C-alpha positions in Angstrom: 0.0 0.0 0.0 1.4 3.4 -1.0 1.6 6.3 1.5 -0.9 8.2 -0.7 -3.6 5.6 0.2 -3.1 5.9 3.9 -5.0 8.2 6.3 -3.2 6.8 9.4 0.4 5.6 9.3 2.1 3.9 12.2 5.9 3.9 11.9 8.1 1.7 14.1 6.1 2.4 17.3 7.1 1.0 20.6 5.3 1.5 24.0 6.5 0.2 27.3 4.7 0.3 30.7 7.4 -0.2 33.4 9.2 -3.3 32.3 6.3 -4.5 30.1 6.6 -3.9 26.4 3.0 -3.6 25.2 3.9 -2.6 21.7 7.1 -3.6 20.0 8.3 -1.8 16.9 4.9 -1.9 15.1 4.3 -0.4 11.6 0.9 -0.2 10.0 -0.8 1.7 7.2 -4.6 2.2 7.5 -6.3 3.2 4.1 -8.7 6.1 3.9 -12.3 5.0 4.0 -11.5 1.5 5.1 -12.8 -0.6 8.0 -9.6 -2.0 9.7 -9.8 -4.3 12.7 -7.1 -4.9 15.3 -7.6 -8.5 16.3 -5.9 -10.6 18.9 -6.1 -12.2 22.4 -6.2 -10.2 25.6 -2.9 -8.4 26.4 -1.6 -8.6 22.8 -1.3 -4.8 22.3 -4.3 -4.0 20.2 -6.0 -1.6 22.7 -2.6 0.0 23.5 -2.2 0.9 19.8 -5.8 2.2 19.6 -5.1 4.5 22.6 -1.8 5.7 21.1 -3.7 6.7 17.9 -6.4 8.5 20.1 -3.7 10.3 22.1 -4.3 8.8 25.5 -0.7 7.4 25.5 2.5 8.7 23.9 4.8 6.3 22.1 8.3 5.7 23.5 9.6 5.3 20.0 8.4 5.8 16.5 5.8 8.1 14.9 2.0 8.3 14.4 0.8 10.2 11.3 -2.7 11.3 10.2 -2.9 12.7 6.7 0.9 12.9 6.6 1.2 15.0 9.7 3.0 13.7 12.7 0.7 13.8 15.7 2.8 12.4 18.6 2.7 15.6 20.6 -0.9 16.7 19.8 -3.3 16.2 22.7 -6.2 13.8 22.3 -8.9 16.5 22.1 -7.2 18.1 19.1 -6.7 14.9 17.0 -10.2 14.6 15.7 -10.2 10.8 16.5 -13.3 10.1 18.5 -13.2 6.8 20.5 -16.2 4.7 21.3 -15.7 2.5 24.3 -17.4 -0.7 25.2 -19.0 1.0 28.3 -20.6 3.6 25.9 -19.5 6.5 28.2 -22.8 8.3 27.8 -23.6 11.1 30.2 -26.3 9.6 32.4 -27.8 13.0 33.4 -28.3 14.0 29.8 -31.0 13.0 27.3 -30.3 11.4 24.0 -30.5 14.8 22.3 -28.1 16.4 24.8 -25.6 13.5 24.5 -25.6 13.6 20.7 -25.4 17.4 20.6 -22.7 17.7 23.2 -19.8 18.1 20.8 -21.6 20.6 18.7 -22.3 22.8 21.7 -18.6 22.8 22.5 -18.1 24.2 19.0 -20.7 26.9 19.8 -22.7 26.3 16.7 -26.1 28.0 16.3 -29.0 26.1 17.9 -30.8 25.8 14.5 -27.7 24.1 13.0 -27.3 21.8 16.1 -31.0 20.7 15.8 -30.6 20.0 12.1 -27.5 17.8 12.6 -28.9 16.0 15.6 -32.1 15.2 13.7 -29.9 13.8 10.9 -28.1 11.5 13.4 -31.4 10.4 15.0 -32.7 9.3 11.6 -29.4 7.7 10.5 -29.3 5.6 13.7 -33.0 4.9 14.0 -33.4 6.9 17.2 -36.3 9.1 16.2 -38.7 9.6 19.1 -36.1 8.7 21.7 -34.4 12.1 21.9 -35.9 12.9 25.3 -35.0 9.6 26.9 -32.1 9.1 29.3 -29.5 6.4 28.8 -30.9 4.3 31.7 -34.2 4.1 29.8 -32.7 2.5 26.7 -31.4 -0.9 25.8 -27.8 -1.6 25.3 -28.1 -1.6 21.5 -29.9 1.8 21.6 -27.2 3.2 23.9 -24.5 2.0 21.5 -26.2 3.8 18.6 -26.3 7.0 20.7 -22.6 6.7 21.3 -21.9 6.2 17.6 -24.1 9.2 16.7 -22.3 11.4 19.3 -18.9 10.4 17.9 -19.8 11.1 14.3 -21.9 14.2 14.5 -19.0 16.6 14.2 -18.1 15.2 10.8 -14.9 13.4 11.8 -13.1 11.4 9.1 -11.8 8.8 11.6 -13.8 6.7 14.2 -12.0 4.6 16.8 -13.9 1.7 18.5 -12.6 -0.3 21.4 -14.7 -3.5 21.6 -17.9 -1.5 21.4 -20.2 -4.5 20.9 -18.9 -6.7 23.8 -21.7 -5.7 26.2 -24.5 -6.8 23.8 -26.1 -10.2 23.6 -25.2 -12.4 20.7 -28.2 -11.6 18.5 -28.0 -7.8 19.2 -24.2 -7.9 18.4 -24.9 -9.2 14.9 -27.6 -6.6 14.3 -25.5 -3.7 15.5 -22.4 -4.8 13.7 -24.3 -5.1 10.4 -25.7 -1.6 11.0 -22.2 -0.3 11.9 -20.7 -1.7 8.7 -23.5 -0.3 6.5 -23.1 3.1 8.2 -19.3 3.1 7.7 -19.7 2.3 4.0 -22.4 5.0 3.6 -20.5 7.8 5.3 -17.0 6.8 4.1 -15.5 7.3 7.6 -12.2 5.5 8.3 -13.0 3.0 11.1 -10.5 1.3 13.4 -12.1 -1.4 15.4 -10.5 -3.4 18.3 -11.9 -6.9 19.1 -10.8 -10.4 20.2 -13.9 -11.9 18.4 -12.8 -13.6 15.2 -16.3 -13.7 13.6 -16.8 -10.0 14.3 -13.5 -9.2 12.6 -14.1 -11.4 9.6 -17.6 -10.1 9.0 -16.9 -6.4 9.4 -13.5 -5.7 8.0 -11.8 -4.6 4.8 -8.5 -5.3 6.5 -7.4 -7.2 9.7 -4.2 -6.8 11.6 -3.6 -9.8 13.8 -1.7 -9.1 17.0 0.2 -11.3 19.4 2.6 -10.4 22.2 3.0 -6.8 21.2 3.7 -7.4 17.5 1.6 -7.6 14.3 1.7 -11.1 12.9 -0.1 -10.5 9.7 -2.1 -7.8 7.9 -4.5 -8.7 5.1 -8.1 -9.0 3.9 -10.4 -11.3 5.9 -10.1 -13.9 3.1 -6.3 -13.9 3.2 -6.2 -14.0 7.0 -8.6 -17.0 7.1 -7.5 -19.0 4.1 -3.9 -17.8 3.6 -2.5 -17.3 7.1 1.2 -16.7 7.3 1.8 -18.5 10.6 0.3 -21.2 12.7 -0.7 -18.7 15.4 -2.8 -16.7 12.9 -4.3 -19.9 11.5 -5.2 -21.2 14.9 -6.4 -17.9 16.4 -8.7 -17.0 13.5 -11.0 -20.0 13.3 -10.5 -23.7 13.5 -7.9 -25.6 11.5 -6.3 -29.0 10.9 -2.5 -29.0 11.2 -0.2 -31.8 10.1 3.6 -31.4 10.5 5.8 -32.6 7.7 8.9 -32.2 5.7 9.6 -31.0 2.1 11.0 -33.9 0.1 11.0 -32.5 -3.4 9.1 -30.7 -6.1 6.7 -31.8 -8.8 6.0 -29.2 -11.5 4.5 -26.2 -9.7 3.9 -28.2 -6.5 5.9 -28.7 -3.3 6.0 -32.4 -2.3 5.5 -32.7 1.5 5.8 -36.0 3.4 3.7 -36.3 6.5 4.1 -39.6 8.3 3.8 -42.2 5.5 1.7 -40.0 3.3 2.7 -37.5 0.6 0.9 -34.2 -0.2 1.5 -31.9 -3.1 0.9 -28.2 -2.4 1.1 -25.3 -4.7 4.4 -23.5 -4.1 3.3 -20.0 -5.0 4.7 -17.7 -2.3 6.7 -20.3 -0.6 10.5 -20.2 -0.6 11.4 -23.7 0.7 13.9 -26.4 -0.1 14.1 -30.1 0.5 14.5 -31.0 4.1 12.6 -27.9 5.4 10.1 -28.6 8.2 6.6 -27.3 7.2 3.0 -27.6 8.4 0.0 -28.4 6.3 -3.1 -26.5 7.2 -6.7 -27.3 6.1 -9.9 -25.6 7.3 -12.7 -28.0 8.4 -15.1 -26.7 5.8 -12.6 -27.6 3.0 -13.0 -31.3 3.7 -16.1 -33.3 2.6 -17.5 -36.2 4.6 -19.9 -39.0 3.4 -21.0 -42.4 4.4 -18.2 -45.0 3.8 -18.3 -46.1 0.1 -14.6 -46.9 -0.5 -11.9 -44.6 -1.8 -12.0 -42.5 -5.0 -8.6 -40.9 -5.6 -9.5 -39.3 -8.8 -10.7 -36.0 -7.2 -8.1 -35.5 -4.5 -7.0 -37.1 -1.3 -9.4 -39.7 0.2 -9.4 -41.7 3.4 -11.6 -44.1 5.2 -12.1 -43.0 8.8 -14.1 -43.4 11.9 -16.1 -40.7 13.6 -14.8 -40.3 17.1 -17.4 -37.6 18.1 -19.7 -35.0 16.5 -21.1 -31.7 17.6 -24.3 -30.1 16.2 -23.7 -26.4 15.8 -27.0 -25.3 14.2 -25.7 -24.2 10.8 -23.5 -27.3 10.5 -22.3 -30.5 12.1 -18.7 -30.8 13.2 -17.0 -34.2 13.1 -13.7 -35.4 14.6 -12.6 -38.2 12.3 -9.8 -40.7 13.0 -8.1 -41.7 9.7 -5.1 -43.7 11.0 -2.1 -41.4 11.2 -4.3 -38.3 10.8 -7.2 -37.0 12.9 -9.3 -34.5 10.9 -11.9 -31.9 12.1 -14.6 -31.8 9.3 -17.5 -29.3 9.0 -20.6 -30.5 7.1 -22.7 -27.4 6.3 -25.5 -29.2 4.5 -26.0 -32.5 6.4 -28.9 -34.8 5.4 -28.2 -36.9 8.4 -25.9 -37.2 11.4 -23.2 -39.6 10.4 -21.8 -42.2 12.7 -19.1 -44.9 12.6 -17.2 -45.5 9.4 -17.1 -42.6 6.8 -15.1 -41.5 3.8 -13.5 -38.1 3.8 -12.1 -36.3 0.7 -9.8 -33.3 0.4 -9.2 -31.3 -2.7 -5.5 -30.5 -3.0 -6.2 -26.9 -4.0 -7.6 -26.3 -0.5 -4.4 -27.2 1.3 -2.3 -24.3 2.7 1.3 -24.6 3.6 2.8 -22.9 6.7 6.5 -22.4 6.7 6.9 -20.3 9.8 5.3 -19.7 13.2 5.3 -16.6 15.4 
């Protein structure tokens, strides 16, 4: 990504609290108008980076730039980077109208202009008729909409969100995140979103930055992060995956030949600089494997094994199986089951769905 495409640029930023290095030499470009998610487990540094962008912390090393201007020493209230917290942070003694209009009043805009802008926000977030309510009289989802409206009413180009949906129930989270994504696309605001929820990150984002132990492991589109992870950590953190350790034993045309136990796999070598003898790991997502009642092997369409179902789990939209195939144990997701399979089965894997991992961090 070229610098011209970035609205926020993080250059070699490090942040330490006492002896704890929360952020370690991180660089990241955030494109203008994108929805970028900072994803990772608790304590990985994602919230620290968010607060550095917002101006609540100062980096020990490196620079933070917005529209090409270094903002390290600019106080938070001058950065035009509103931050929505998971606690909403609404003023409990103010009505919806007063909460949303608060920023405009600080700017000393005329009352008529304030009313017009607040009405636009009320309509945009489906809050019409609620302007005289207090936060305690509203549901969590409604309070969250008020928080978003208050953050965006002053016409900011950037919106920071620190796990803003975590206090909502599962169904409400899906509804609000869909509304949030639609709003971001409609307004063109650049959104930076912190979460540890993989489904949330995959469904919302244009780009995902996966964090671990204070560093960024990978930045990419949701599809790349999920199907083309660059490390075992990313593959394992973002979703469920099958892993088989092996060794490169040669090459066949455009494929890398990998030996795993007594079996050989051929994997497309695009993007992999490996040589014979290198240790590697084969990764396959559960939905990339098909399962059917046992009917013998058919090797014409990929890798096939006879196996035995050790256990299964009904997950509503699919059934997940754990299948023992001799030297390999596969996790298999069947998204369109006609029955719950038991006992002996046949599983089949298309070689094009195999991904090769050559490093782990």
